[in-house]
C-alpha positions as CSV (number, residue, x, y, z in Angstrom):
1,M,-26.4,-4.1,49.0
2,K,-26.9,-1.9,46.0
3,T,-29.6,-3.2,43.6
4,S,-27.3,-3.8,40.8
5,T,-25.1,-6.2,43.0
6,K,-28.2,-8.1,44.0
7,V,-29.3,-8.4,40.5
8,L,-25.9,-9.8,39.4
9,L,-25.9,-12.3,42.4
10,F,-29.6,-13.5,41.4
11,I,-28.3,-14.1,37.7
12,L,-25.3,-16.0,38.8
13,A,-27.3,-18.1,41.3
14,L,-29.9,-19.2,38.3
15,G,-27.1,-20.1,36.0
16,L,-25.5,-22.1,38.7
17,L,-28.8,-23.9,39.4
18,G,-29.3,-24.4,35.6
19,G,-26.0,-26.0,35.1
20,L,-26.7,-28.3,37.9
21,A,-30.0,-29.4,36.6
22,N,-28.5,-30.0,33.1
23,R,-25.7,-32.0,34.6
24,N,-28.2,-34.3,36.6
25,E,-30.2,-35.0,33.1
26,A,-27.0,-35.8,31.4
27,E,-25.8,-38.2,33.9
28,A,-29.3,-39.9,33.9
29,S,-29.4,-40.4,30.0
30,P,-27.6,-43.4,28.6
31,S,-24.6,-42.8,26.4
32,P,-24.7,-43.9,22.9
33,K,-22.8,-47.0,21.8
34,P,-20.1,-46.7,19.3
35,L,-20.5,-47.6,15.7
36,P,-18.9,-50.8,14.5
37,I,-15.9,-49.9,12.3
38,S,-17.3,-51.1,9.1
39,A,-20.2,-48.4,9.5
40,K,-17.9,-45.6,10.2
41,V,-17.7,-42.9,7.4
42,K,-14.3,-43.0,5.3
43,V,-12.9,-40.0,4.4
44,K,-10.8,-39.7,1.3
45,L,-8.0,-37.0,1.9
46,P,-7.3,-34.7,-1.0
47,A,-3.9,-35.2,-2.9
48,A,-1.0,-33.2,-1.8
49,V,-1.1,-29.6,-3.4
50,K,2.0,-28.9,-5.4
51,V,3.2,-25.3,-4.7
52,A,5.2,-23.7,-7.5
53,P,8.8,-23.0,-6.5
54,P,9.4,-19.2,-6.0
55,S,10.7,-17.2,-8.8
56,K,14.4,-17.2,-9.2
57,L,16.0,-15.1,-6.5
58,P,18.8,-12.8,-7.5
59,T,22.4,-13.8,-7.3
60,R,24.0,-10.6,-7.8
61,P,24.6,-8.2,-4.8
62,C,23.1,-4.8,-4.6
63,A,25.3,-1.7,-4.8
64,E,25.4,0.4,-1.4
65,D,24.6,3.8,-2.9
66,D,22.2,3.2,-5.8
67,S,18.5,3.9,-6.0
68,T,18.1,1.9,-9.3
69,S,19.5,-1.5,-8.4
70,R,17.3,-4.2,-9.6
71,D,17.4,-8.0,-9.5
72,C,19.9,-7.9,-6.7
73,F,20.2,-8.9,-2.9
74,W,21.5,-7.2,0.2
75,D,23.1,-9.4,3.0
76,A,23.2,-7.2,5.8
77,A,25.2,-9.5,8.0
78,R,28.1,-9.3,5.4
79,R,27.6,-5.9,3.7
80,G,27.9,-2.2,5.0
81,N,28.2,-2.0,8.6
82,G,27.0,-5.6,9.3
83,K,23.7,-4.2,10.9
84,G,20.4,-3.7,9.4
85,Y,18.1,-5.9,7.4
86,S,18.6,-8.3,4.5
87,Y,16.5,-8.0,1.5
88,W,16.3,-8.5,-2.3
89,V,15.3,-6.5,-5.2
90,D,13.3,-8.1,-8.1
91,A,13.5,-7.3,-11.6
92,Q,10.6,-4.8,-11.4
93,G,12.2,-2.9,-8.5
94,R,10.1,-4.3,-5.8
95,V,12.0,-4.6,-2.2
96,T,11.3,-7.7,-0.2
97,Y,12.8,-7.9,3.3
98,L,13.6,-11.2,5.0
99,D,12.0,-9.6,8.0
100,P,8.2,-9.6,7.3
101,K,7.4,-6.6,9.5
102,L,9.2,-4.4,6.9
103,N,7.0,-5.8,4.0
104,D,4.0,-3.8,4.8
105,E,3.3,-1.6,1.8
106,I,0.8,0.6,3.7
107,K,3.5,1.4,6.3
108,R,6.0,2.1,3.6
109,R,3.6,4.6,2.0
110,L,2.9,6.3,5.1
111,F,6.5,6.6,5.9
112,A,7.1,8.2,2.7
113,L,4.1,10.4,2.7
114,G,5.1,11.7,6.3
115,K,8.6,12.5,5.1
116,Q,7.4,14.3,1.9
117,A,4.8,16.3,3.8
118,A,7.6,17.3,6.2
119,G,9.8,18.6,3.3
120,W,12.4,15.7,3.3
121,E,14.0,14.7,0.1
122,Y,13.9,11.1,-1.3
123,W,17.7,9.8,-1.4
124,G,16.9,6.3,-2.4
125,V,19.6,3.8,-1.2
126,V,21.9,4.8,1.5
127,W,24.6,2.4,2.7
128,G,22.4,-0.4,1.4
129,H,19.4,0.9,3.3
130,Q,16.1,1.3,1.0
131,L,13.5,3.9,1.0
132,C,15.6,6.7,2.6
133,Y,14.8,10.3,3.1
134,A,16.9,13.3,4.1
135,K,16.3,16.6,5.7
136,V,18.7,18.9,4.1
137,G,20.4,21.8,5.9
138,D,23.8,22.6,7.2
139,T,24.2,18.8,7.7
140,S,21.6,16.5,6.2
141,L,19.8,14.1,8.5
142,I,19.0,10.8,6.8
143,Q,16.1,8.4,8.0
144,C,15.3,5.2,6.3
145,F,12.3,3.3,6.5
146,D,14.0,0.2,8.1
147,G,15.0,2.5,11.0
148,F,18.6,3.5,9.8
149,R,19.5,7.1,10.8
150,E,22.5,9.1,10.0
151,T,23.8,12.5,9.5
152,S,26.0,13.5,6.6
């Protein structure tokens, strides 16, 4: 046997013997008696925390091709081609998707920086898809942050 295998087996054997010795000591010691109910510590739970309701959600649908829509919502199941992701745009122009994986600001910035570095033009909203860029040429290739792709 290799030396490393022998050392490993020796360490495992010591651990096994130590565990058996501790088990025998635990079995020999008497278990403590439970305290009477009156002596138990009483814990007072904090009052329920009230959470403020979210700010008023928009009730106006967003336009399909508009990079300046604010205070509106996009229902992907009922608008456009019925595919994609639903979101709302608040009064400050911030987009919040119902799918949390699309709300990562760092990923959004990396997507935008990558497209800009590759020479793509920002096209805003295309068929309801936010953060879209286009590679302009004979035909334009459009790619949006949410995965939407199209040629025009």
